[in-house]
C-alpha positions in Angstrom: -3.2 -27.3 46.1 -1.9 -30.9 46.1 -1.0 -30.7 42.4 0.8 -27.4 42.9 2.9 -28.8 45.8 3.7 -32.0 43.8 4.8 -29.9 40.8 6.9 -27.6 43.0 8.5 -30.7 44.6 9.2 -32.3 41.2 10.8 -29.1 39.9 13.0 -28.8 43.0 13.9 -32.5 42.7 14.9 -32.0 39.0 17.0 -28.8 39.6 18.8 -29.9 42.8 21.1 -32.6 41.1 22.1 -30.0 38.4 23.2 -27.5 41.1 25.4 -30.2 42.8 26.9 -31.4 39.5 28.2 -28.0 38.6 32.0 -28.1 38.7 33.7 -26.2 41.5 36.3 -23.7 40.4 39.9 -24.9 40.8 41.6 -23.1 43.6 45.3 -22.6 42.9 47.7 -24.4 45.3 49.5 -22.0 47.6 52.8 -22.7 49.3 53.9 -20.2 52.0 51.8 -17.4 50.4 53.1 -18.1 46.9 50.8 -19.7 44.3 52.1 -22.3 41.9 53.6 -20.6 38.8 54.5 -17.4 40.6 57.8 -15.9 39.2 60.0 -13.2 40.6 63.4 -11.8 39.4 66.1 -10.2 41.5 69.7 -9.1 41.0 72.6 -10.9 42.7 73.9 -8.6 45.3 76.4 -10.9 47.0 78.3 -14.0 45.8 80.9 -15.9 47.9 82.5 -19.3 47.7 84.9 -20.7 50.2 86.2 -24.2 51.0 88.1 -26.2 53.5 90.5 -29.0 52.6 91.1 -31.0 55.7 91.9 -28.2 58.2 93.1 -25.7 55.6 90.7 -22.8 54.8 90.5 -21.7 51.1 88.8 -18.3 51.4 88.2 -17.7 47.7 87.6 -21.2 46.1 86.1 -21.7 42.7 82.4 -22.5 42.4 82.2 -26.4 42.3 80.7 -28.3 39.4 76.9 -28.8 39.8 76.4 -25.5 41.7 75.1 -22.4 39.8 77.8 -19.8 39.2 76.1 -16.5 39.6 77.9 -13.2 39.5 77.1 -9.9 41.3 74.8 -7.9 39.1 73.3 -10.9 37.3 69.5 -11.2 37.1 68.1 -14.4 38.4 64.5 -15.5 37.9 62.7 -17.9 40.3 59.5 -19.9 39.8 57.3 -21.7 42.3 56.8 -25.3 40.9 53.8 -27.6 41.0 54.7 -29.1 44.4 55.8 -25.7 45.9 59.4 -26.2 45.0 61.6 -23.2 44.2 63.0 -23.5 40.7 65.9 -21.4 39.6 68.5 -21.6 36.7 70.3 -25.0 37.3 68.5 -26.0 40.5 65.2 -27.0 42.2 64.7 -26.9 45.9 61.9 -28.5 47.8 59.4 -26.4 49.9 59.8 -27.0 53.6 57.7 -24.4 55.3 56.3 -20.9 55.1 56.0 -18.4 57.9 55.6 -14.7 58.4 58.6 -13.0 56.7 60.1 -16.0 54.9 59.7 -19.3 53.2 62.3 -22.1 53.7 63.3 -24.6 51.0 65.8 -27.4 51.4 67.1 -30.5 49.7 68.2 -33.5 51.7 71.8 -34.5 51.1 72.3 -37.2 48.5 75.4 -38.9 47.2 77.0 -36.8 44.4 74.4 -34.0 44.8 74.8 -30.6 46.4 72.4 -30.2 49.4 70.9 -26.8 49.2 69.3 -24.4 51.8 67.3 -21.4 50.5 65.3 -18.7 52.3 62.9 -16.5 50.4 62.5 -13.3 52.4 59.1 -11.7 52.0 57.4 -8.4 53.1 55.3 -9.0 56.3 52.4 -6.9 55.1 52.2 -7.7 51.4 53.8 -11.2 51.4 55.7 -10.3 48.3 59.3 -11.6 48.0 62.1 -9.1 48.2 65.3 -11.2 48.5 66.5 -14.8 48.3 69.4 -16.2 50.4 70.9 -19.4 49.0 73.6 -21.7 50.4 75.0 -24.6 48.3 77.2 -27.1 50.0 79.4 -29.9 48.4 81.5 -32.6 50.0 84.1 -34.9 48.5 86.7 -37.1 50.1 90.1 -37.4 48.3 92.7 -39.7 49.8 90.8 -39.6 53.1 91.0 -35.8 53.2 87.6 -34.0 53.2 87.0 -31.1 50.8 84.0 -29.1 51.7 82.8 -26.1 49.6 80.2 -23.5 50.7 78.7 -21.2 48.1 76.4 -18.4 49.3 74.4 -16.0 47.2 72.1 -13.1 48.2 69.8 -12.2 45.4 67.8 -9.0 45.9 68.4 -6.6 48.8 68.0 -7.7 52.5 66.5 -5.1 54.7 
């Protein structure tokens, strides 16, 4: 009986380290219900650019350099990056937070860079995206007169 118990103990002692050494499967990182590498494509349904030069409003300004120039009807593909960032053609926006119904992405303003605010709208039951709202903002000062441009896009259809 002692021999049987010693053999059973030795067998368990030999197998236990192997079970612990087995690699754990990698769980994909998820940011606001979207795993890294997720892609989705929507059609631009609204595109608008306006500006102010000092106190003068320019209702139909051109899209400034450094901001993507999308047109209504154009297909735009988005990808979730390794750090949760939203990547689109010509831009990358950092993940801020995810909640029921939307994810928020934002870049902090930097000199000579267009700060960006993006919301990915998602279905509250399936968590699948159905639209993206984007706002690109630029600022420059010419002869002490501020020139601010706002470019807004709706990609997909908002409910």
